[in-house]
C-alpha positions as CSV (number, residue, x, y, z in Angstrom):
1,X,34.3,111.4,130.6
2,X,31.7,111.9,133.3
3,X,31.8,113.6,136.7
4,X,29.9,113.3,140.0
5,X,29.7,116.0,142.6
6,X,29.2,114.6,146.1
7,X,27.8,116.7,148.9
8,X,27.5,115.9,152.6
9,X,25.0,118.2,154.2
10,X,23.9,118.7,157.8
11,X,21.6,121.5,159.0
12,X,22.5,123.6,156.0
13,X,19.1,125.2,155.3
14,X,20.7,128.7,155.2
15,X,23.3,128.1,152.5
16,X,22.8,124.7,150.7
17,X,20.9,126.2,147.8
18,X,23.9,128.3,146.7
19,X,26.2,125.3,146.7
20,X,23.7,123.0,145.0
21,X,22.9,125.4,142.2
22,X,26.6,126.0,141.6
23,X,26.9,122.2,141.0
24,X,23.8,122.1,138.8
25,X,25.0,125.0,136.7
26,X,28.4,123.3,135.8
27,X,29.0,123.3,132.0
28,X,29.8,119.6,132.1
29,X,26.3,118.7,133.6
30,X,27.6,116.4,136.4
31,X,25.8,113.8,138.4
32,X,25.1,115.1,141.9
33,X,24.8,112.9,145.0
34,X,23.6,114.7,148.2
35,X,23.8,112.8,151.4
36,X,21.9,114.4,154.3
37,X,23.6,113.5,157.6
38,X,20.4,113.4,159.7
39,X,19.6,117.1,159.6
40,X,17.1,118.5,162.0
41,X,16.2,121.6,160.1
42,X,14.6,122.1,156.6
43,X,17.7,121.0,154.7
44,X,16.1,117.9,153.2
45,X,13.0,119.8,152.0
46,X,15.1,122.5,150.4
47,X,17.4,120.0,148.6
48,X,14.5,118.0,147.4
49,X,12.7,121.1,145.9
50,X,15.9,122.3,144.2
51,X,16.8,119.0,142.5
52,X,13.3,118.2,141.4
53,X,14.0,119.6,137.9
54,X,17.6,118.1,137.7
55,X,17.3,114.4,136.8
56,X,21.0,113.7,137.4
57,X,20.7,114.5,141.1
58,X,19.8,112.1,144.0
59,X,19.2,112.7,147.7
60,X,20.1,110.1,150.3
61,X,19.2,110.5,154.0
62,X,21.3,109.0,156.8
63,X,19.3,107.5,159.8
64,X,21.7,109.1,162.3
65,X,24.4,111.7,162.3
66,X,27.7,110.0,161.6
67,X,29.9,112.9,160.4
68,X,31.0,114.2,157.0
69,X,33.4,111.3,156.3
70,X,30.6,108.7,156.6
71,X,28.2,110.9,154.5
72,X,30.8,111.3,151.7
73,X,31.5,107.6,151.7
74,X,27.8,106.9,151.3
75,X,27.9,109.1,148.3
76,X,31.1,107.6,146.9
77,X,29.6,104.2,146.9
78,X,26.8,105.4,144.6
79,X,29.1,107.1,142.1
80,X,28.8,105.7,138.6
81,X,30.9,108.2,136.7
82,X,34.6,108.3,135.7
83,X,35.5,111.2,138.1
84,X,34.3,112.5,141.4
85,X,34.7,115.7,143.5
86,X,33.4,116.8,146.8
87,X,31.7,120.1,147.4
88,X,31.0,121.5,150.9
89,X,27.5,122.7,151.5
90,X,28.6,126.2,152.4
91,X,30.9,126.6,149.4
92,X,30.3,127.2,145.7
93,X,31.9,126.7,142.2
94,X,32.2,128.8,139.1
95,X,30.2,127.3,136.2
96,X,33.2,126.1,134.2
97,X,35.4,124.9,137.0
98,X,34.9,121.1,136.6
99,X,35.2,121.2,132.8
100,X,38.5,123.0,133.1
101,X,39.8,120.6,135.8
102,X,38.9,117.5,133.8
103,X,40.7,118.8,130.7
104,X,43.8,119.5,132.7
105,X,43.8,116.1,134.4
106,X,43.4,114.3,131.1
107,X,46.1,116.4,129.4
108,X,48.6,115.9,132.3
109,X,47.8,112.3,132.9
110,X,46.9,113.0,136.6
111,X,44.7,110.7,138.7
112,X,43.6,113.8,140.6
113,X,43.7,117.5,140.2
114,X,43.0,120.3,142.7
115,X,42.9,124.0,142.3
116,X,44.0,126.6,144.9
117,X,40.8,128.0,146.5
118,X,39.5,131.5,146.7
119,X,38.4,131.9,150.4
120,X,35.8,134.5,151.4
121,X,34.4,135.6,154.8
122,X,30.9,136.4,153.4
123,X,28.9,136.3,150.2
124,X,28.6,140.1,150.1
125,X,30.1,142.1,147.2
126,X,32.7,143.7,149.5
127,X,33.7,140.4,151.1
128,X,37.3,139.9,152.1
129,X,38.9,137.3,149.9
130,X,42.2,135.6,149.6
131,X,43.7,132.5,148.1
132,X,44.1,129.4,150.3
133,X,47.7,128.4,149.7
134,X,49.6,130.7,147.4
135,X,49.2,134.4,147.0
136,X,51.0,134.3,143.7
137,X,50.2,132.3,140.5
138,X,52.3,129.1,140.2
139,X,50.7,127.6,137.1
140,X,50.6,123.8,137.4
141,X,52.6,121.5,139.6
142,X,52.9,117.8,140.3
143,X,52.2,117.4,144.0
144,X,54.3,114.8,145.8
145,X,53.2,113.2,149.1
146,X,56.2,114.9,150.8
147,X,55.2,118.3,149.5
148,X,51.6,117.8,150.4
149,X,52.3,116.8,154.0
150,X,54.8,119.7,154.4
151,X,52.1,122.1,153.2
152,X,49.7,120.8,155.9
153,X,52.0,121.9,158.8
154,X,50.8,125.2,160.1
155,X,54.3,126.4,160.9
156,X,55.1,126.1,157.2
157,X,51.9,127.6,155.7
158,X,50.3,129.8,158.3
159,X,47.0,129.4,160.1
160,X,44.2,128.2,157.8
161,X,46.3,127.9,154.7
162,X,46.9,124.1,154.8
163,X,46.5,122.3,151.5
164,X,44.2,119.7,153.2
165,X,41.3,122.1,152.5
166,X,41.5,121.5,148.8
167,X,38.6,119.8,146.9
168,X,40.1,117.8,144.1
169,X,38.7,116.0,141.1
170,X,39.6,112.3,141.5
171,X,39.6,109.4,139.1
172,X,37.0,106.9,140.4
173,X,38.8,103.8,139.0
174,X,41.9,104.7,141.0
175,X,39.9,105.1,144.2
176,X,38.1,101.8,143.7
177,X,41.2,99.8,142.8
178,X,42.9,101.0,146.0
179,X,39.8,100.8,148.2
180,X,40.2,104.5,149.1
181,X,37.4,106.0,151.2
182,X,37.3,108.7,153.9
183,X,38.2,107.5,157.4
184,X,34.9,107.5,159.2
185,X,36.6,107.8,162.6
186,X,37.7,111.3,161.6
187,X,35.6,114.4,161.9
188,X,38.7,116.7,161.4
189,X,41.4,116.2,158.8
190,X,39.6,113.4,156.9
191,X,40.4,115.1,153.6
192,X,44.1,115.4,154.4
193,X,44.2,111.7,155.3
194,X,42.4,110.5,152.1
195,X,44.7,112.6,149.9
196,X,47.8,111.3,151.7
197,X,46.7,107.7,151.2
198,X,45.8,108.5,147.5
199,X,49.4,109.7,146.9
200,X,51.0,106.9,149.0
201,X,49.2,104.4,146.7
202,X,50.9,106.0,143.7
203,X,48.2,108.4,142.6
204,X,49.4,111.2,140.4
205,X,48.1,114.4,142.0
206,X,48.3,117.8,140.4
207,X,47.7,121.3,141.8
208,X,46.8,124.4,139.7
209,X,46.0,128.0,140.2
210,X,42.3,128.8,141.2
211,X,39.7,127.6,138.7
212,X,36.6,128.7,140.7
213,X,36.2,126.9,144.0
214,X,34.9,129.5,146.4
215,X,35.2,128.5,150.0
216,X,33.2,130.2,152.7
217,X,35.2,130.6,155.9
218,X,32.6,129.9,158.6
219,X,33.7,130.7,162.2
220,X,31.6,127.8,163.6
221,X,32.6,125.1,161.1
222,X,33.9,121.7,162.3
223,X,37.3,122.5,161.0
224,X,37.6,125.3,163.6
225,X,36.6,123.1,166.5
226,X,39.5,121.0,167.7
227,X,38.2,118.4,170.2
228,X,40.9,116.2,171.7
229,X,39.4,113.0,170.2
230,X,39.5,114.6,166.7
231,X,43.1,115.7,167.1
232,X,44.0,112.1,168.3
233,X,42.6,110.7,165.1
234,X,44.8,112.9,163.0
235,X,47.8,111.6,165.0
236,X,46.6,108.1,164.4
237,X,46.3,108.7,160.7
238,X,49.9,110.0,160.6
239,X,51.1,106.9,162.4
240,X,49.3,104.6,160.0
241,X,50.9,106.4,157.1
242,X,54.3,106.1,158.7
243,X,53.8,102.4,159.0
244,X,53.5,102.0,155.3
245,X,56.6,100.6,153.6
246,X,56.1,102.5,150.4
247,X,56.5,105.9,152.0
248,X,59.7,107.7,150.7
249,X,62.3,109.0,153.1
250,X,61.4,112.6,152.3
251,X,57.7,112.0,152.9
252,X,58.5,110.1,156.1
253,X,60.4,113.1,157.4
254,X,57.4,115.4,156.9
255,X,54.9,112.9,158.2
256,X,56.9,112.6,161.4
257,X,57.0,116.4,161.7
258,X,53.2,116.5,161.1
259,X,52.7,113.8,163.7
260,X,54.6,115.8,166.3
261,X,52.6,118.9,165.4
262,X,49.4,116.9,165.7
263,X,50.6,115.4,169.0
264,X,51.3,118.9,170.4
265,X,47.8,120.1,169.6
266,X,46.2,116.9,171.0
267,X,48.2,117.0,174.2
268,X,47.4,120.6,174.9
269,X,43.7,120.1,174.3
270,X,43.7,117.1,176.7
271,X,45.6,119.1,179.3
272,X,43.1,122.0,179.1
273,X,40.2,119.5,179.6
274,X,42.0,117.9,182.5
275,X,42.6,121.2,184.1
276,X,39.0,122.3,183.8
277,X,37.8,119.0,185.2
278,X,40.5,119.0,188.0
279,X,41.7,115.5,186.8
280,X,45.3,115.3,187.9
281,X,45.9,111.8,186.5
282,X,44.7,112.8,183.1
283,X,46.8,115.9,183.2
284,X,49.9,113.9,184.0
285,X,49.2,111.4,181.3
286,X,49.5,114.3,178.7
287,X,53.2,114.3,179.5
288,X,53.7,110.7,178.3
289,X,54.9,112.0,175.0
290,X,58.0,112.7,172.9
291,X,60.4,115.4,174.2
292,X,59.2,118.0,171.6
293,X,55.6,117.6,172.9
294,X,56.6,117.9,176.5
295,X,58.6,121.0,175.7
296,X,55.6,122.5,173.9
297,X,53.3,121.8,176.8
298,X,55.7,123.4,179.3
299,X,56.1,126.5,177.1
300,X,52.3,126.8,176.7
301,X,51.8,126.4,180.5
302,X,54.5,129.1,181.1
303,X,52.8,131.5,178.7
304,X,49.4,130.8,180.3
305,X,50.9,131.5,183.8
306,X,52.4,134.7,182.7
307,X,49.2,135.9,181.1
308,X,47.3,135.0,184.3
309,X,49.8,136.9,186.5
310,X,49.6,140.0,184.3
311,X,45.8,140.0,184.1
């Protein structure tokens, strides 16, 4: 069984070497496909120099910046191995991570396996670190769509602990049979959406304790910047999933809850933009929403007003 590591990179000159070498040093000797999303710094030159002595790596350059989903899709289309996994350019893996993941997936009969991450705030020896999802060992578990969606609602997990951040090893044949790719309209939550559709199509998805994915929490990363259009696309993704007839009642319940949560964040982001631009009509349009969203907007406005009065 063979594995590919796909990497979308953009202006990553300060950290891409660490990520790339962690992929090259895997005990299973994976193929590596790096897609540069029209970087304007030295990323391309650095990547080219590093992979010069690694014959199983290729570098592809995008003509224009199209976002991480498009870059990963460009890499996915080039994959010729049995399994594939994404690696973010500012993260890294322990050398035996992929070998361990593949062995577990084959033993359990899973189409995809992900490990809980170790998240750090720097690469210094005294860096703060924590696990992404569970503070305690849980062993191995079959992950249902309902459970996955539930664990992507911040009120259930806590800020920054959503399972959508995981980087699974996925069986390529299953992806191809179901025409599963990242949604290129999404620059936020595209991982969550792909994994949901993977499970909705019947993919057997497993989750295990940390095996060596080290995620660097970067304050300025895309996942921390919630633009209204990005939040709108997450809501649209939830609605598309809810429209699928194969969704179980339990999964449908949590998808609806996730959609309401996404709608709240989108409406508030739109309202803030409308306020700053003094656009009354756009502000009023934010209230064309389900009752839970309207209540949330009014609560946020009340809190904002109280803070302004006490300042």
